[in-house]
N, C-alpha and C positions, 0 to 999 in steps of 0.2 A: 427295350424289347429284344428278345432273342429269336432269331430266325435260323432255321437249319435247312440247308440244301444238301442232300445226300450226306457227305461227311463234313462239309463246311458249316461251321456255326458262326453266325455274325451276332454280336451283341452291340446294339446301336441305340443311341438316344433318339427320342422321337419328339420333335417340336410340336406342341399343340397351339402355338400362337401364330401359325402361318410362316414362321421362319424355319428353314431347313437346318438340321443338325448334322454334323459330319463325324465319321469315325473311319479310321484306317484299317478296315476289316474285310474289305471286298477281295475279289480275286487278285492275286499277286500282291496283297497288302495295300491295294489302292483304295482311295476313299470311297465311302458310300454316303449319300445324302438322304436323310429321311425327314418326312413331315407327315403329320396325321391330323385328322379332325373328325368330329362328330357330324354326321349328316342329319341325324335325328336322335331321339332318345335311345334307339336300339341299333343304330347303324354307324359304323366307324370306317373311314377310308384311310388306309396307310399307303403312302407313296415312297417307294424305295428306288433310288436312282444310283446305279453303279458308276456314274460319271465318266471315268476314263475307259470303261468297258462299254459294251453295246447294250447291256440290259437295263430296263427301267420297268420295275414291277409296280402294279396297283393291286392292293388287297382290299376287298370290300368285305367287311365282317359284320354280320347281322345276328343279333341275339334275339331269339323268339321263344320266350318261356323257358323250357328245359332244353332247347336245342340251339345250336350255333351253326351258322351257314357262312362259308367262306367262298368268295368268288375271286379267282386270281387271273390277272391278265398281265402280259408283257407287251409293251407298246410297239415293239418291232414286229410282233405277230408270232414270236417263237412259242408262246403259250397263249391260248385263247379260251376264255370262259371255263377255266378248270374249276370245278365245283367240288367242295368238300363239306360234308355235314357231320355234326357230332351231337349226340343226345346224352343227357344226364339221366341215369337210372336211379331209382330209389329202392 
């Protein structure tokens, strides 16, 4: 998965088997641990932990027909219920 925060781009593997995957792409080149899983047929939860840094992000992605809804939280409270919606136009 590719995540972009401002100018920082993180390319990370995502474990779908409950096991975290690690990549040295976080702030200052420190490791990031990722794991994801389907909560339902249309809802995916991505957990991104910067380990040695303070941030730990949860991305809840829900696909509903032609729209996608993203709810982002950072567990220390830095980001709370940031919602993004996207629609596909025909």
